C-alpha positions in Angstrom: 12.5 13.2 17.8 15.6 13.7 15.7 16.6 10.0 15.9 13.0 8.9 15.3 13.1 10.4 11.8 15.1 7.4 10.8 12.0 5.2 11.0 9.9 6.9 8.3 13.0 7.4 6.2 13.9 3.7 6.4 10.3 2.8 5.7 10.3 4.9 2.6 13.5 3.1 1.4 12.1 -0.3 2.1 8.8 0.6 0.4 10.7 0.5 -2.9 10.9 -3.3 -2.5 7.1 -3.6 -2.4 4.7 -3.6 -5.3 4.3 0.0 -6.7 2.2 -0.4 -9.8 0.0 -2.8 -11.7 -1.4 -2.2 -15.2 -4.5 -4.1 -16.2 -6.7 -4.3 -19.3 -10.3 -5.6 -19.0 -9.5 -6.6 -15.4 -6.6 -8.8 -16.5 -3.2 -7.9 -15.1 -0.7 -7.2 -17.9 2.2 -5.6 -16.1 3.5 -5.0 -12.6 6.6 -3.6 -10.9 8.1 -2.7 -7.5 9.6 0.7 -6.8 13.1 -0.7 -7.5 11.7 -2.3 -10.7 10.4 0.9 -12.0 13.6 2.7 -11.1 15.9 0.2 -12.8 13.7 -1.0 -15.6 12.8 -4.4 -14.2 9.1 -4.8 -15.0 7.1 -8.0 -15.2 4.8 -8.1 -18.2 2.4 -11.0 -18.8 4.3 -13.1 -16.3 7.7 -12.4 -18.0 10.3 -10.3 -16.3 11.8 -7.6 -18.5 14.9 -5.7 -17.5 16.8 -2.7 -18.8 18.9 -5.0 -21.0 15.7 -6.1 -22.7 14.8 -2.5 -23.7 12.9 -1.6 -20.5 13.9 2.0 -19.7 15.4 3.0 -16.4 13.6 5.8 -14.6 16.2 8.5 -13.7 13.7 10.4 -11.5 13.1 7.4 -9.3 16.8 6.6 -9.1 17.4 10.1 -7.9 14.6 9.7 -5.4 16.3 6.6 -4.0 19.6 8.6 -3.7 17.8 11.4 -1.9 16.2 9.0 0.6 19.6 7.3 1.2 21.3 10.6 1.5 18.8 11.7 4.2 19.4 8.4 6.1 23.1 9.0 5.9 22.7 12.5 7.4 20.5 11.1 10.2 23.1 8.6 11.2 26.2 10.9 10.8 25.0 14.4 11.6 23.2 16.1 14.5 20.1 18.3 14.6 21.9 21.0 12.6 21.3 18.9 9.5 17.5 19.1 10.0 17.2 21.4 7.0 19.1 19.1 4.8 17.0 16.1 5.9 13.8 18.1 5.2 15.2 19.0 1.8 16.0 15.3 0.9 12.4 14.3 1.9 10.8 17.0 -0.1 13.1 16.3 -3.1 12.3 12.6 -3.0 8.6 13.3 -3.0 8.9 15.6 -6.0 11.2 13.1 -7.8 8.7 10.3 -7.2 5.8 12.4 -8.7 8.0 13.3 -11.7 9.1 9.7 -12.1 5.7 8.1 -11.9 3.9 10.6 -14.2 5.0 8.7 -17.3 3.0 5.7 -16.1 -0.3 7.6 -15.6 -3.1 6.8 -18.0 -3.0 10.3 -19.6 0.7 9.9 -20.2 0.3 6.5 -21.8 -2.5 7.8 -24.1 -0.4 10.8 -25.1 2.5 8.5 -25.9 0.3 6.3 -28.0 -1.0 9.4 -29.9 2.6 10.6 -30.5 3.5 7.2 -31.9 0.7 7.4 -34.4 -1.6 4.9 -32.9 -4.9 4.4 -34.8 -8.4 4.4 -33.5 -8.2 0.8 -32.5 -5.0 1.3 -30.5 -6.6 4.3 -28.8 -9.7 2.3 -28.0 -7.5 -0.4 -26.5 -5.5 2.1 -24.5 -8.7 3.6 -23.1 -9.4 0.2 -21.4 -6.1 0.2 -19.6 -6.2 0.8 -15.8 -3.1 1.9 -13.9 -3.3 1.1 -10.2 -0.8 2.3 -7.6 -0.1 -0.3 -4.9 0.9 -0.3 -1.2 4.6 0.4 -1.8 4.0 3.6 -3.6 1.6 5.0 -1.0 3.8 3.8 1.9 6.8 5.7 0.4 4.8 8.9 0.0 3.3 8.9 3.5 6.6 7.9 5.1 8.4 10.8 3.3 5.7 13.2 4.3 6.0 12.1 8.0 9.8 12.4 7.8 9.5 15.9 6.3 7.1 17.0 9.0 9.3 15.6 11.8 12.4 17.3 10.3 10.5 20.6 10.1 9.5 20.3 13.8 13.1 19.8 14.8 14.3 22.6 12.6 11.7 25.0 14.0 12.6 24.3 17.6 9.2 22.9 18.5 10.5 19.4 19.1 10.0 19.5 22.9 6.5 20.9 22.6 5.5 18.3 19.9 6.9 15.4 22.0 4.9 16.6 25.0 1.7 16.7 22.9 2.4 13.3 21.5 3.0 11.9 25.0 -0.3 13.6 26.2 -2.2 12.1 23.3 -0.7 8.7 23.9 -1.7 8.9 27.6 -5.2 10.0 26.7 -5.5 7.1 24.2 -4.2 4.6 26.7 -6.7 5.9 29.4 -9.6 5.7 26.9 -8.6 2.2 25.9 -8.5 1.1 29.6 -11.9 2.8 30.2 -13.4 1.0 27.2 -11.9 -2.3 28.3 -13.3 -1.8 31.9 -16.8 -1.0 30.6 -16.7 -4.0 28.2 -15.6 -6.3 31.1 -18.5 -4.9 33.3 -21.0 -5.5 30.5 -19.8 -9.1 30.1 -20.0 -9.7 33.8 -23.5 -8.2 34.0 -24.6 -10.4 31.1 -23.1 -13.5 32.7 -24.7 -12.7 36.0 -28.1 -12.2 34.4 -27.7 -15.5 32.5 -26.9 -17.4 35.7 -29.8 -15.8 37.4 -32.2 -16.8 34.7 -31.0 -20.4 34.9 -31.6 -20.5 38.7 -35.1 -19.2 38.1 -35.7 -21.9 35.5 -36.1 -19.4 32.7 -32.8 -19.8 31.0 -31.8 -22.6 28.6 -31.2 -25.8 30.4 -33.0 -24.7 33.5 -35.9 -26.7 35.1 -39.4 -25.2 34.8 -40.9 -23.9 38.0 -43.1 -26.3 39.9 -46.8 -25.6 40.1 
């Protein structure tokens, strides 16, 4: 299981390349960004890409989350099972950093920022129409990190063999259930085909000749 932790860790890193967030107003998209875009200030607004050089702010929390994920992958490729606690720590740290980094893009945070900047009633009314949607990359990163943390905890607790045995048992049961369902479906299809052929021979099915008087 130790080597398999690389898969969710790698997925969490790749997830930063996928769409993370879209902001819309009155069902019209006004901004979107990937995980890397949010981390390094590359956000597309109204079809125009804005970077940190244009005044878009880098997100230090998300940059640190990326470093934590990369650090965990480095440990998985260079260290043995004794580093399970560190790998668990990098996964949990990345999760916390992602939550901290994305809080600033929540609707409540946006409304609070508008209030601090002295926005009038019209501005607050416009802000109330804004919708922040978290996309596939964000959720994929979270679930992958949770999976990596759970797997690292299993290795650290010494329950790796037991967990792998249970997983193999579940996989075997699932395969047997799938085979049984496929066999039943095949039998049902054959029975339906036989019945159809029998009806045709008796002249009752479509295309059959009516019985003679």
